[in-house]
C-alpha positions as a printed Julia matrix, in Angstrom:
103×3 Matrix{Float64}:
   2.45   14.96    9.68
   4.74   11.54    9.75
   4.1     8.1    10.27
   5.1     6.1    12.87
   7.13    3.79   12.9
   4.52    1.63   14.97
   2.29    1.62   12.26
   4.78    0.76    9.5
   5.61   -1.86   12.12
   1.42   -3.05   12.73
   0.96   -3.29    8.3
   3.6    -4.83    7.6
   2.99   -7.84   10.63
  -0.93   -7.88    8.65
   1.13   -7.54    5.18
   3.22  -10.91    6.98
   1.55  -13.92    5.04
   3.15  -12.48    1.67
   6.42  -13.16    0.97
   8.92  -10.46   -0.39
   7.14   -7.61    1.51
   9.69   -4.88    1.62
   9.89   -0.86    2.29
  11.69    2.33    2.12
  11.87    5.12    4.37
  11.08    8.4     2.0
  10.28   11.94    3.83
   9.0    10.87    6.99
   6.7     8.41    5.24
   7.0     4.57    3.87
   7.04    3.17    0.1
   5.11   -0.37    0.72
   6.68   -3.21   -2.15
   5.52   -6.61   -2.82
   7.93   -8.69   -4.94
   9.74   -5.28   -6.16
   6.73   -3.29   -7.05
   5.33    0.0    -5.19
   1.55   -0.58   -4.16
   1.44    1.96   -1.89
   2.3     3.28    1.31
   2.34    4.6     4.96
   1.41    7.9     4.66
   0.37   10.12    8.37
  -0.62    6.82    9.84
  -2.9     5.32    6.64
  -2.31    2.86    4.2
  -3.39    3.37    1.04
  -2.55    1.31   -2.09
  -2.65    2.61   -6.05
  -5.96    3.9    -7.39
  -5.52    0.55  -10.0
  -8.45   -0.98  -11.32
  -6.98   -4.22   -9.5
  -7.76   -2.56   -6.0
 -10.76   -0.02   -6.93
 -12.7    -3.61   -7.81
 -11.9    -5.29   -4.55
 -12.51   -1.87   -2.47
 -15.47   -0.49   -4.29
 -16.26    1.72   -1.25
 -12.74    2.89   -0.43
 -12.01    6.53    0.53
  -9.52    8.8    -2.33
  -6.98   10.8    -0.24
  -3.71   12.48   -1.16
  -0.69   11.18   -0.21
   0.57   14.17    0.21
   0.39   17.6    -1.98
   0.49   17.34   -5.3
   0.3    13.56   -5.53
  -2.59   11.46   -7.37
  -5.15   10.58   -5.09
  -4.73    7.05   -3.59
  -7.14    4.05   -2.07
  -7.6     3.9     1.51
  -7.08    0.3     2.77
  -9.93    0.69    5.67
 -10.11   -3.18    6.07
  -6.07   -2.94    7.74
  -7.1    -6.05   10.01
  -7.96   -8.84    7.62
  -5.0   -10.0     6.15
  -6.86  -12.6     3.8
  -7.76   -9.13    1.82
  -5.53   -7.81    2.08
  -2.86  -10.59    0.77
  -6.22  -11.05   -2.18
  -5.86   -7.39   -2.27
  -2.0    -7.3    -3.16
  -1.7   -10.12   -5.1
  -4.18   -8.6    -7.6
  -2.39   -5.63   -7.75
   1.07   -7.38   -8.19
   0.03   -8.85  -11.64
  -2.13   -5.58  -12.9
   1.13   -3.67  -12.01
   3.9    -2.29  -14.87
   7.01   -4.1   -14.14
   9.88   -2.58  -11.81
  11.87    0.05  -13.66
  15.94   -1.17  -14.3
  18.68    1.42  -13.25
């Protein structure tokens, strides 16, 4: 099942407190970037982020979900209504993520 553009728009609105949020459509889903680094994506109308210590520390009860068959498990963001939390989450993740690969 592909994700809806409406859900993408909702997530982007929730992330509007952050500058430099971008996205890219990929096979019916959406990859979310923060300041050029991939933080997660929208898969089947679920906002999932990379399973890294910075994210799991802020979401210790988060469920691990598969974004698609054969992928690595990601953390499901349940507190999608809380803009302040989402800002804190992505900022914490940004520092821990590797630099974007040069093309």
